[in-house]
C-alpha positions in Angstrom: 23.4 3.4 -2.5 25.6 6.1 -1.0 29.1 6.1 -2.3 31.9 5.8 0.2 35.4 7.2 0.2 37.8 4.9 2.1 40.7 6.5 3.8 43.2 5.2 6.4 42.9 6.6 9.9 44.8 6.2 13.2 44.1 7.2 16.7 46.4 8.1 19.5 47.1 10.5 22.4 49.6 12.5 24.2 49.0 12.4 28.0 45.3 11.6 27.4 44.8 14.4 24.9 43.5 12.2 22.0 43.2 12.7 18.3 42.0 11.1 15.1 44.6 11.1 12.3 43.4 11.0 8.7 46.1 10.1 6.1 45.2 12.2 3.1 48.5 12.8 1.2 47.0 14.2 -2.0 44.5 16.6 -0.3 41.5 14.6 -1.6 39.2 15.4 1.3 37.5 18.6 2.5 35.7 17.7 5.7 32.8 19.9 6.8 32.6 21.0 10.5 29.5 19.0 11.4 31.1 15.8 10.1 34.3 16.4 12.0 32.1 16.9 15.1 30.4 13.6 14.4 33.7 11.8 14.0 35.1 13.2 17.2 31.9 12.4 19.2 32.4 9.9 22.0 29.0 8.3 21.2 28.3 8.9 17.5 31.8 8.6 16.1 35.3 7.4 16.9 35.8 9.9 19.7 38.6 12.4 20.1 39.6 15.9 21.3 40.5 16.8 17.8 41.3 15.7 14.3 44.7 15.8 12.4 44.5 15.5 8.6 48.0 14.9 7.2 48.6 16.2 3.7 51.8 16.5 1.6 52.8 20.2 1.5 53.2 19.9 -2.3 49.5 18.9 -2.6 48.0 21.7 -0.5 47.6 25.1 -2.0 48.3 26.9 1.3 51.6 25.0 2.1 53.4 24.6 -1.3 55.7 27.4 -0.3 56.9 25.3 2.7 57.4 22.2 0.6 61.2 22.6 0.5 61.4 22.6 4.3 58.6 20.3 5.4 57.1 17.3 3.6 53.8 17.2 5.6 51.2 19.7 6.6 49.1 19.1 9.8 45.5 20.4 9.1 44.3 20.6 12.7 40.6 20.8 13.6 39.0 21.1 17.0 36.3 18.6 18.1 33.6 21.1 17.3 34.8 21.3 13.7 36.5 24.7 13.9 40.0 25.2 12.4 42.9 25.4 14.8 46.3 27.0 14.0 48.5 25.0 16.3 48.3 22.0 18.7 51.4 20.9 20.6 50.2 17.4 21.5 48.7 17.0 18.1 52.0 17.9 16.4 53.9 15.4 18.5 51.4 12.7 17.7 51.4 13.6 14.0 55.2 13.1 14.0 54.9 9.8 15.8 52.4 8.6 13.2 54.5 9.6 10.3 57.5 7.7 11.6 55.6 4.6 12.8 53.7 4.3 9.5 56.8 4.6 7.5 56.1 8.0 5.9 59.1 9.7 7.5 62.5 8.6 8.9 62.9 9.0 12.7 65.0 11.9 14.0 64.7 15.6 13.4 62.3 17.0 10.8 59.8 19.9 10.3 56.0 19.8 10.1 54.0 22.6 8.4 51.1 24.1 10.5 48.9 27.1 10.2 51.2 28.7 12.8 54.2 28.1 10.6 56.9 25.4 10.6 57.4 23.4 13.8 60.6 21.3 14.2 60.1 17.8 15.7 62.3 15.2 17.2 60.7 11.7 16.9 62.8 8.8 18.2 62.6 5.4 16.4 61.4 3.8 19.7 57.7 4.4 19.9 57.8 4.5 23.7 60.3 7.4 23.9 59.1 11.0 24.3 58.5 13.1 21.2 59.6 16.8 21.2 58.3 19.8 19.2 59.9 23.2 19.0 57.1 25.7 20.0 59.0 28.9 19.3 58.8 32.0 21.5 55.3 32.7 22.9 54.3 36.3 23.2 51.9 38.4 25.2 49.4 40.2 22.9 47.3 43.2 23.9 45.4 43.3 26.1 48.0 41.4 28.2 45.7 41.4 31.2 42.2 40.0 31.0 39.7 38.5 33.5 38.2 35.0 33.6 34.9 34.3 35.3 33.5 30.9 36.3 30.2 31.1 38.3 30.6 33.7 41.0 34.4 33.7 40.9 36.6 36.1 38.9 40.3 36.0 38.4 42.9 38.2 36.6 44.5 36.3 33.8 47.4 36.7 31.4 46.8 36.7 27.6 49.5 34.4 26.0 49.8 33.4 22.3 51.6 30.1 21.5 50.5 30.0 17.9 47.0 29.9 19.3 45.4 32.1 22.1 45.4 31.3 25.8 44.2 33.0 29.0 46.2 31.8 32.0 44.8 32.0 35.6 46.8 31.3 38.8 45.0 29.8 41.7 45.9 27.6 44.7 42.7 25.6 44.4 42.1 24.1 40.9 38.6 22.8 41.9 37.4 26.4 41.9 37.4 26.2 38.1 34.4 23.9 38.1 33.9 21.2 35.5 35.3 23.4 32.6 33.0 21.8 30.1 31.6 25.2 29.2 33.9 28.1 28.2 34.7 30.5 31.1 33.6 34.0 30.5 36.4 36.4 29.4 36.5 40.2 29.8 37.0 42.5 28.0 34.6 40.8 25.6 36.6 41.5 22.5 39.9 40.2 23.8 39.5 36.8 22.0 37.2 37.3 18.9 37.6 33.6 18.0 37.5 32.2 21.5 40.4 31.0 23.6 41.8 28.1 25.6 41.9 28.8 29.4 44.4 27.4 31.8 44.0 27.3 35.6 47.5 26.9 37.1 48.8 26.0 40.5 52.4 27.0 40.7 54.2 24.7 43.2 57.6 26.4 42.7 60.9 24.8 41.6 59.7 24.8 38.0 56.7 22.7 38.7 53.1 23.6 37.6 49.8 21.8 38.0 47.2 22.7 35.3 43.6 22.2 34.4 42.4 23.4 31.0 39.3 24.3 29.0 40.4 23.8 25.4 38.7 26.0 22.8 36.2 24.1 20.8 36.5 21.0 23.0 35.8 21.5 26.7 38.0 20.2 29.5 40.8 18.0 28.2 43.2 15.8 30.1 46.2 17.7 28.7 47.1 20.5 26.4 50.5 21.0 24.8 50.2 24.6 23.9 48.6 25.1 27.3 51.7 23.8 29.0 53.8 26.4 27.2 51.3 29.1 27.9 51.3 28.2 31.6 55.2 28.3 31.7 55.2 31.6 29.9 52.8 33.2 32.4 54.7 31.7 35.4 58.0 33.2 34.1 56.3 36.6 33.4 54.7 37.0 36.9 57.6 35.4 38.8 61.4 35.8 39.0 63.1 35.0 35.7 65.5 32.1 36.1 68.9 32.6 34.5 69.9 30.5 31.5 68.0 27.4 30.4 65.3 25.9 32.4 63.1 22.8 32.4 59.6 22.8 33.8 57.4 19.9 34.8 53.8 20.5 33.9 51.2 18.1 35.4 47.8 17.7 33.9 45.0 15.2 34.8 46.3 13.0 31.9 50.0 13.0 32.9 53.2 15.1 32.8 54.7 17.1 30.0 58.0 18.9 30.1 58.8 22.3 28.7 62.4 23.3 28.1 63.0 27.0 27.9 66.1 28.2 26.0 68.1 31.3 26.9 66.2 33.4 24.3 62.8 32.3 25.6 62.1 29.7 22.9 60.3 26.6 24.2 60.4 22.9 23.4 57.5 20.7 24.4 58.4 17.1 25.4 56.2 14.1 26.3 54.7 10.8 25.3 52.9 10.3 22.0 51.3 6.9 21.6 49.3 5.4 18.8 46.4 3.2 20.0 44.5 2.2 16.8 44.7 2.0 13.0 42.0 1.2 10.5 40.0 2.1 7.4 37.3 4.8 7.7 34.4 4.8 5.2 33.5 8.5 4.6 30.1 9.2 3.0 30.4 11.1 -0.2 27.9 13.8 0.7 27.8 17.5 1.5 29.5 16.6 4.8 32.6 15.2 3.0 33.6 16.7 -0.3 35.9 14.1 -1.9 38.0 15.6 -4.7 38.8 12.1 -5.7 38.2 8.6 -4.4 41.5 7.3 -3.1 42.1 3.6 -2.6 42.4 2.5 1.0 46.1 2.1 1.6 48.7 2.7 4.3 51.4 3.5 1.7 
């Protein structure tokens, strides 16, 4: 009989961008990419755009240096099993889970990610928006790239928001196709590990409409870092507004808001809703390396 490791899980979404959350405070689990893909499968698993494994910073070897400033580390994985450095909607949902499950007090606190510390504001009311400080995006070289879908080719802007993005402006978002396959990027070496691609219609008055192909996933209903990348690109190619500004960014899954400070730092705001909680039985196999067998608990 195959041994099982039981671990609490939750599921939730931010404007339709959905995630599985594994509560692994003592870093007992090392999930292999093919097993993550199975868990995120809409037919073979629980279904999600990505997976968030929450580990105490004191228990993870890569985050112990952050333990004095953040209690929890968000180990983010894309639906294809690849490792992600940052996820805006995922960070907001991780904060909501930590508060709702009683692992953190509501209010302001920091979350450790592979892109560094991210400051959250999580209200006690689960129906209120959750905010995450996204820092200052930058424009790495090459700043200009090109994106091709089918026979169409657009110039795009290379934006880094803790993870890479290519932002295209178009007045017809249907030209992007179904976005299940990654658009082709030139020059070929611009994104050695792949990129998320945003197609943006700028309506003016700080209002953007966006469709996105998310790296390692396909088209997703929303993307938090993508909202920040789209705002960064819009501010770069258009007139710079004076002082602070708030942008409404509409995705197929709903609206996010991006607040831009006077120094260019961005805060991502939007709903973060938990939809399910349960106990997941993980097979102790080469797909899941259990360093120990924790009891199933929501403590």
